[in-house]
Structure formats: C-alpha cells, structure tokens
C-alpha positions in Angstrom: 0.0 0.0 0.0 2.9 2.3 0.7 4.3 1.9 -2.8 0.9 2.6 -4.3 0.7 5.9 -2.3 4.2 7.0 -3.3 3.4 6.4 -7.0 0.2 8.4 -6.6 2.0 11.3 -4.9 5.0 11.4 -7.2 3.2 11.3 -10.6 0.1 13.3 -10.0 -0.1 16.4 -12.2 -1.0 19.8 -10.8 -3.7 22.3 -11.4 -5.3 24.7 -8.9 -7.1 27.0 -11.3 -10.6 26.9 -12.7 -9.5 28.7 -15.9 -8.7 26.6 -19.0 -5.0 25.6 -19.4 -3.0 28.3 -21.3 0.1 27.3 -23.3 2.8 30.0 -23.8 3.4 30.7 -27.5 5.6 33.1 -29.3 2.7 35.4 -30.0 2.2 36.0 -26.3 5.9 36.2 -25.4 5.8 40.0 -25.1 2.8 40.0 -22.8 4.2 37.2 -20.7 7.5 39.1 -20.3 5.6 42.2 -19.2 3.8 40.4 -16.3 5.1 36.8 -16.0 3.3 36.3 -12.6 -0.1 37.0 -14.2 0.5 34.5 -17.0 1.8 31.7 -14.7 -0.8 29.1 -13.7 1.6 27.8 -11.1 4.4 29.5 -9.1 6.4 26.9 -7.1 9.7 26.3 -5.4 11.5 23.0 -6.2 14.3 21.1 -7.7 14.5 20.4 -11.4 16.3 17.3 -12.5 16.6 15.7 -15.9 17.1 12.0 -16.1 16.8 10.0 -19.4 15.6 13.2 -21.1 12.6 13.4 -18.7 12.6 16.7 -16.9 10.9 16.5 -13.5 10.3 19.3 -11.0 10.0 18.1 -7.4 7.9 20.8 -5.7 8.3 21.6 -2.0 6.5 25.0 -1.8 3.6 26.6 -3.7 3.1 30.4 -4.2 0.3 30.3 -6.7 -2.1 27.5 -7.9 -2.4 24.0 -6.6 0.0 21.1 -6.7 0.5 17.7 -5.0 4.1 16.7 -5.8 6.1 16.1 -9.0 5.6 17.9 -12.3 6.7 16.8 -15.8 8.1 19.7 -17.8 8.2 20.3 -21.5 11.8 19.3 -22.6 11.6 21.6 -25.6 11.2 24.5 -23.3 14.5 23.9 -21.4 18.0 24.8 -22.2 20.1 21.9 -23.5 22.6 22.4 -20.7 20.1 21.4 -18.0 20.4 17.7 -18.9 22.0 15.8 -16.0 21.8 18.8 -13.7 19.7 19.6 -10.6 18.5 23.2 -10.5 16.9 24.6 -7.3 14.8 27.7 -7.5 11.4 29.3 -7.9 9.6 28.4 -11.1 6.8 30.1 -13.0 4.8 27.6 -15.0 2.0 27.5 -17.5 0.3 24.5 -19.1 2.2 23.1 -22.1 0.4 21.9 -25.2 1.2 18.3 -24.4 -1.1 16.9 -21.7 0.3 16.7 -18.2 3.3 18.8 -19.1 4.3 22.2 -17.9 6.1 25.1 -19.7 8.6 27.3 -17.8 8.0 31.0 -18.0 11.3 32.9 -17.6 10.5 35.6 -14.9 13.9 37.1 -15.5 15.3 36.0 -18.9 17.4 34.1 -19.6 17.2 32.8 -16.0 15.3 29.5 -15.9 14.4 29.8 -12.2 14.5 32.6 -9.7 16.8 32.0 -6.7 15.0 31.2 -3.5 16.4 34.3 -1.9 13.9 36.3 -4.0 10.9 34.7 -2.2 9.9 38.0 -0.5 9.6 39.6 -3.9 7.5 36.7 -5.3 5.1 36.8 -2.3 4.7 40.6 -2.7 4.1 40.2 -6.5 1.3 37.7 -5.8 -0.2 39.5 -2.8 -3.4 40.4 -4.7 -4.3 36.8 -5.4 -7.7 35.7 -4.2 -8.8 32.1 -3.9 -12.0 31.1 -5.9 -14.6 29.1 -4.1 -13.9 25.4 -4.7 -16.3 23.4 -6.9 -19.0 21.5 -5.0 -17.6 18.4 -6.8 -14.9 18.2 -4.1 -17.3 18.3 -1.1 -17.1 14.5 -0.5 -13.3 14.7 -0.6 -13.2 17.6 1.9 -15.5 15.6 4.2 -13.2 12.6 4.0 -10.1 14.7 4.6 -11.7 16.4 7.7 -12.8 13.0 9.1 -9.3 12.0 9.9 -8.5 15.0 12.1 -6.8 13.8 15.3 -6.9 10.1 14.3 -3.8 7.8 14.8 -1.6 7.1 11.8 -2.8 3.9 10.2 -4.1 2.5 6.9 -7.5 3.9 7.8 -6.1 7.3 6.7 -5.5 6.1 3.2 -8.9 7.4 1.8 -8.1 10.8 3.4 -4.7 10.9 1.8 -6.2 10.1 -1.6 -8.8 12.7 -1.1 -6.0 15.2 -0.2 -4.3 14.4 -3.6 -7.5 15.3 -5.5 -8.1 18.4 -3.3 -4.6 19.9 -3.5 -4.3 19.0 -7.2 -7.3 21.1 -8.2 -8.2 23.6 -5.4 -6.2 26.8 -5.0 -5.7 27.8 -1.4 -3.3 30.6 -2.0 -5.0 33.9 -1.1 -7.6 32.1 1.1 -8.4 33.4 4.6 -7.7 31.1 7.5 -11.4 30.8 8.5 -12.2 29.6 4.9 -9.3 27.0 5.1 -10.7 25.7 8.4 -14.2 25.5 7.0 -12.9 23.3 4.1 -10.1 21.2 5.7 -11.1 21.3 9.3 -8.9 22.2 12.3 -5.2 22.1 11.6 -3.4 19.2 13.2 -0.8 21.7 14.7 -0.1 25.4 14.6 3.5 26.8 14.7 3.7 30.6 14.8 2.2 31.7 11.5 1.9 28.2 10.0 -1.0 25.7 10.0 -0.1 22.0 9.5 -2.4 19.4 8.0 -1.0 15.9 8.3 -2.4 12.7 6.8 -0.4 9.5 7.3 -1.3 5.9 6.6 1.3 4.3 8.9 4.1 3.8 6.3 4.2 7.1 4.5 2.4 10.4 4.7 2.4 14.1 3.8 2.3 17.3 5.8 0.9 20.4 4.0 2.1 23.5 5.9 0.1 26.6 5.2 2.1 29.8 5.6 0.0 32.8 6.7 0.7 36.4 6.2 -1.5 39.5 5.6 -4.4 37.5 7.0 -4.3 35.0 4.1 -2.4 31.9 2.8 0.7 33.0 1.0 2.6 29.6 0.8 1.9 25.9 1.1 4.8 23.5 1.8 4.6 19.9 0.8 6.5 17.8 3.3 6.7 14.0 2.7 7.1 11.9 5.9 7.7 8.3 6.8 
C-alpha cells in the first residue's frame, strides 16, 4: 500500500485553477515578459532534475495555484545544458500543449528559475491573489479529509490521503483566509507561529501540508513527505 501511495503522490499532475489551461506561445511572449506572474498558472519552489531526457520538477513550496508533488516539464522549453543537472529555485509555470506537461516562463530572462532568496519579492508580487470558491464536486473529498483529524496514523487514513491528492491538485488555497481554510479542511493538526499544519499518514508514508499565513491570508503551502 505504501508503494501505491508513493506512486500516486509522485506522478500526480498539478492544477489549482478553474481557468482553462494556457500554453505560452511566441505570439504571447511580449505580454508574458511584461507580467510573468499574471500569466503563470503555477508558481512553485522546487528542484528540477533531468534523467533519461525526462525533466521532473520536485515541488516543495507553492506560491500560486495548486499542486500535490512532481511535475513533468516540457523538454523543448528547457536549455540543453540542463540535462544531467539539478537546479533549485522558484519556477513560474504554464500548461504546455502536451497533456500533463508544464512550460517554464522565464521571470527574469534568460534565467530558468529565480533564486529562493527572491521569495519575498515573489510573495509581494502575488499579494493580490484571491482564492476562488472550490467546486462542489470536491465536497465529499473535503469531508473525507476532515474526518481523519486527530486520528492515529494507520491504513485507515488512506482514503483521506487520496482525497488530499485530489483536493490539493485542483483547489487553489493561496489567497484564502484562515477561516475559509478551516471550513474546508477542518482544524489544523498543529499550529506553529504563522503556520498551520495538516498531516495525513497511513502508517508507512504520509504528507504534511504546511500553510504559511501572512497579511491574514495563505501565502505559501509547503509539501513535506514523511515516513
């Protein structure tokens, strides 16, 4: 069961917007360059690695949109010298034309990713984001996720973990107020300063989603895998 969960977590694509996917083309390059944050569906921090010509971005923090774990990037969109490298940083992404692939938007050309030291700038640039109300489609998943609050780590949490994958893959929490987060996800499992932690664990593996709060709203979500 642990392997099934790891595969699900690692290969799930990301979403977090009710708008239709938008691929970046040459005709929109000027507009994207003028305001890259507005054209990015996802803004995340992570590590890019290219193995066997497959570029994968392992995400550990979200600044815009919704995401569960690993992202497959469009190899045609990456410089050739990225092959065999690991590149940490903050990535601005839009949907690529190929399904389940993402296209990197250069926020500061020709830089592929912003250094993590520019996080305060990124948060400020995205300060006006508001979170749309989630689709009623996810109401059963929210109920399943909430039902495991305060429960011991065991295989009984597996349905809540799978519900969490669907929720965080499609629901954007960035910009949401804390009371709205609690209404949807229930009480946080722990609170540390300005962070709310939601943990779901099936006994072998689990994940903590840490909501960073600032300005009275969610500004970051960390994805922390646990064993």
